[in-house]
N, C-alpha and C positions, 0 to 999 in steps of 0.2 A: 319166363321172366317177362313181367309186364313193362310198359314203357317207363313208368316212374322208377321202378327198380333199376332198369337199364340206365336211365339218366343219372341216378345216384351213383352207380358203379363207375360210369364215365367221369363224373365229377370227382370222385375219390381218386381215380387214376391220375387226373390232371393235377389235383392238389399234391399228390405224392411226388409227381415229377417236379413240380414247382419247388417243393421242399428240398429235394436233392440239388436242384439248380441253385437255390439260395445257399445251401451247404457249401458248394463249390465257390460261389461268389464271395461269401463272408470269409471263408478260409483263405482264399487268394488275396483278399483285401486286408487280411489280418484284423477283421472286425470281430474280435474275440468274444465280446459280450453278445453280439447278435448271433454268432456261430453257436455259442453255448445255449442260447435260448431255444434252439431247434431240437433239444434232447429232453427226454423224460428224466425225472429225478433219479430213477433207478437204472439209468442207461448202462449198458455194457459196451465199451468201445475197445475193440481188439484189433489194433494195427501192428501187433508184434511181429508180423511177417515183413513189415516195411522197415527200412533203415532208420534207426533212432527212435522208434516208436515202441509202445508198451500195450499191455492189456489193462484197462482201467474199469473199475466198477463203481457206479454212482456218480452223480453230477459233481459232488464236492471233490472227489478224487480227480475227476476229469478237469475241473477248474484249476486245481493245484498244479496238475501237469502242464496245462496251458501257460500258467503264470511263471512257473519255475523252469520248465524245460523247453516248451515249444516256442513261445513268444520271443524270448530273448535272442534266440538264434535264427529266427525265421527270416529267410531271404525271399527271393522271388519264387512264386509257385503258380502253376496253371494246371488246374484239375479239369479234365475233360471226361464226361460220362456219356455213355450211349448204349443202345440196345437193351433197354430195361425189359425184364420179364416180370410182370406185376401180377400178384395174386392177392385179391382183397377178400377177406372173410369178416364181414361185419365191421367192428371197430379195430381190427388188426389186419396187417398186410405184410407180405414178404416180397422183396424185390432183389433180383440179381442184376447188377449193372456192370458193364465193361468199363474199365478205367484206364486212362492214360494220364500221367503226371510228368511235367518237367519242373524241376525245382533247383534252387541253389541253397547251399547250407551256409552256416555262419562264416566260413572261410572262403566263400565264393565258388566252391566246387559244385559243379552242375551234374545232375543225374536225371535219367529218364526211367520211368517204371510203367509197366503195363501189368494189369491184374484185374481183379474184380472186387466190387463191394457186394457183400451179402448182408442185406438190411432187413430188420424187422421194425415195423412201425406200429404205433398205437394212436388212435384218435382220442385226445384228451380235451374235454370241454369244447368239442367241435373242431379242434385243430389237430392235424396230423403232426406227430413228432417221431423222432428216431428213438426206439427203445433198445435196439442192438445194431451195432455197425461192426462188421468183420471185414478186414481187408486181406486179400490174398495177392501174392505176387507171382505172376507168370514169367516175367522177364524184367531185368533191370540192367542198367549200364551207366557208368560214369561217362560224362560227355566232356572230353578235354577240348579246351579252346573256345567253348561257347561263350559268347558275349551277349549279355542280356541287359538292355537298357530299361531301367525302372521308370515308370511314369513320373514326370516332374524332376528327373535326375539326370 
């Protein structure tokens, strides 16, 4: 591998990490349009292993799920990702991330989940996007008595 190719691979890895970090930021801030912009038109989003989530195919189905199911009941959430294992092959990449989430539902019930994201990415017009997101659950628990103060509230 020459220096230019190595530089390109390092750049791709940084861009992919930044994309996942924006995913967490936009999801936690409930910036739904920004969050949706991170996905390809033919995205497969499979979070059916997580409480209250489904397997969705295509950006339009994903948008409808956000508007009708996710956004109306979205409470506090903090998505933390770490230990990425990144494999880049040209304009496609796969990554396994370790995931921790603390979240509240529409009735204030809090829960914690640990699992993994298994992502596939595609570089479209020079920008990395999610083409497949699969969530697995390793452990989860309801957290009784957790008090979360929302910013500004």
